[in-house]
N, C-alpha and C positions, 0 to 999 in steps of 0.2 A: 504494500500500500504506500502511496506517495504521502509523505508527511511534510517535507520541506519543499518550497517552491523556488525554482530558479527565477531570478528577476526578469529574465527574458521569456518566461513561460507564455504560451499563447493565451489570449484573453479568455477563451472558453475554459481552459484548464484552471485558470485563476477563479473563474466564476464557479466551476464545479467544486473546487476545494472550499470556497467561501460558503456555499449553500448546502453542501451535502449533509451535514448533521441535522439541520432543520428539516430537510426533505425526508431523510430517513426516519426521524422521529414522527413526522406526520404520517408517513406510510405505515409504520409499525402500528400506530394507533388506529389507522383506518382498515388495514387488511390483516394485521397480525404479524408477528415476527417471522413466520415461515415464508409468507408471500411478499414481504416488504422488499427483499433484495431484488426480486424480479421486477417489481413495480418501480423500484429505484432506477434500475438500468433502463427500463422502458421510458421513464420520465425524462432522464437526461438525454436519451437518444432523440426523443421528441424535441427537447430544447435545442440540441445540436442541429437538428434539421431546420429549425426556425431561427438559428443564430445568424447574424445578430438581430435581436428583437427591434421592432420599431420603437419610436420614442415612447419611453415608459415613465418619463418624469423621474428617472433615477430609481424606480421601484422594481429592480430585477428580482428581489426576494418575493414580492407578491406575484410576479409573473411566473416564477419557478414553482411556488407553492400552488398556484392555480393549475399548472400543468400536472403536478404530482397528485393533487386532489382529483382531477378529472381522470387521470390514469387509474387511481384507486377505484373510482366509481365504475370505470369500464371493467376492471378486473372483477369487482364484486358482481356486476351484472352478468359477466360471462359465467361466473360460478353460480349465479342464481341466488346469491346470498342476501340480496336486498329487494325490497318491493320498490320498483321504479317509481310508483306513484308518490312515494315519500319525497323524492327529489323535487316534486312540483307541488308540494303542500302550499296552501294559500298563505299569503302574508298575514302576520298577526298584528293586530292593532295595539294590544296591551303591551306595556313595557314591563319586563321582568326586572326586578332589582338585581344588580350584580351580586352573585353569591360569594360569600367570603370563604367558602370551604375549599376553593381552588388550590390554594397553597397546601393546605392540609391533605387534600386528596393526592397531590403529587407525592407527599411523604408516604402516604399509605400505599400508593402505586409502587414505590420503590421497595416497600417491605413485602408486598404480596403480588408480585407482577403477574403470575400465571392466572390467578383468580380474577384479578382486576382487569387484566387484558381481555379475558374471556367475557367479563361483564360489559366492558366498554364495547367489545366487538358485537355484543348482542343488542346494543342500542340501535334505534332507527338511524339511518344514514346521517341525516342532518344533525341529530343530537350527538352522535359519535364524533363527527367532524368538529362541531362546536366545542365539545369538551376537550378534544385533543388539541385543537388550535389555541384555546384559552389556557389550559392547564400545562400542557407540555411545551408549547411554543410561545406562550405568553403574548399572544396576539390580542389586541384590543377588540371590543365588540364591533367597532367600525371595520377593522381589518377582517374579522371573521365574516361580517356581512358581505364585504367585497369579494372574498374568496368563495363564499357559498352562493353568491349572486342572489342575495335576498336583502330585505331591509334590516337596519340595525335592530329594530324591535324584534324581528323574527330570529335574528342571531341570538339576542339576549334570551328569548323564550326557549330556543333550542338548547342553549347552554343550561338554563335553569331546569328545564325538563329532564335533560340528561343527568344532571347531578341528583335531581329528585329520584330518578329511577335507580341510580346507583345506591343512594342512601336507603331507599326502600328495600333493596336486596340485602344490604348490610343489616337493616333493622329486622327483617324477617328471617335472617339466618341463612339465606341462600348464597350469601357471599361472606365468608369469614375474613375478618380483618384482625391482625394482631398488631398491637401498638407497642 
């Protein structure tokens, strides 16, 4: 694996090294650790084919995360693991308050990765993406909304609903958490 970069490295190589960790974390959260590597390679191949991107206002991270998110959706659809109708759920008007459990959830995630990964993987697509983007990648609700192509209110609601579902599984004992 390449860890150091030569100053004259090609721009795409520098781009890949800069964004690989965030892309891999998103993909592990979306498709699980087993399929993440394939989706990672596919995502960066798509990015390479489109390189250099049109004027993105300096937001190459958003461009790459969007490619990775769509690659994960394609992968899940091929596997039949998601209900495609969930991708087109109506926009929600209510504003969900930001949940303060995000940082704590990340700590729990580190302690019980297998069970929590499975629980996150069982969330509906939009909720899974919102939880991963907020908790693992520390994206704002506005950034999550942009990546999921929905309103900020819908992104907040998806995040809140995803956390509520995870909490419910912890409360009813179907997800054991050791602290």
